[in-house]
C-alpha positions as MATLAB code, in Angstrom:
seq = 'XXXXXXXXXXXXXXXXXXXXXXXXXXXXXXXXXXXXXXXXXXXXXXXXXXXX';
ca = [
      -0.229    0.242   -0.198;
       2.474    2.469    0.343;
       4.572    1.400   -2.342;
       1.708    2.527   -4.231;
       0.876    5.827   -2.441;
       4.924    6.670   -3.384;
       4.096    5.379   -7.105;
       1.266    7.326   -7.493;
       3.323   10.833   -5.336;
       6.472   10.516   -7.746;
       4.253    9.986  -10.834;
       2.237   13.590   -9.047;
       5.338   15.267   -9.280;
       6.397   14.346  -12.397;
       3.016   15.799  -14.399;
       3.766   18.724  -12.038;
       6.895   19.349  -13.418;
       5.516   19.568  -16.672;
       2.912   21.458  -16.696;
      -0.082   18.828  -16.037;
      -2.042   20.277  -13.162;
      -5.667   18.461  -13.147;
      -3.224   15.328  -13.695;
      -0.947   16.258  -11.145;
      -4.040   17.333   -8.346;
      -5.325   13.916   -9.597;
      -2.534   11.808   -8.338;
      -1.710   13.206   -5.549;
      -5.339   13.312   -4.447;
      -5.086    9.141   -4.733;
      -1.530    8.951   -2.707;
      -2.247   10.736   -0.689;
      -5.765    8.801    0.123;
      -3.269    5.275   -0.376;
      -1.495    7.160    2.379;
      -3.840    7.450    5.293;
      -5.061    4.225    4.463;
      -1.585    2.692    5.103;
      -1.422    4.754    8.378;
      -4.800    3.466    9.089;
      -4.198   -0.057    8.699;
      -0.771    0.108    9.841;
      -1.929    1.942   13.059;
      -4.923   -1.199   13.686;
      -2.521   -3.852   13.041;
      -0.175   -2.058   16.061;
      -2.874   -2.027   17.887;
      -4.203   -5.865   17.772;
      -0.703   -7.385   17.669;
      -0.293   -5.484   21.506;
      -3.446   -6.553   22.889;
      -2.896  -10.346   21.310;
];
């Protein structure tokens, strides 16, 4: 999950460098969503292992 967030972030940066603002914004949004899903799953996993 984190891998895909990084991939979408890199694509967003490259698109931003070449001037594709809407594409960069879309990929940046996808990267942000994937990153927060990763963080939520990571915290849930930590809590599960702490109490198990």
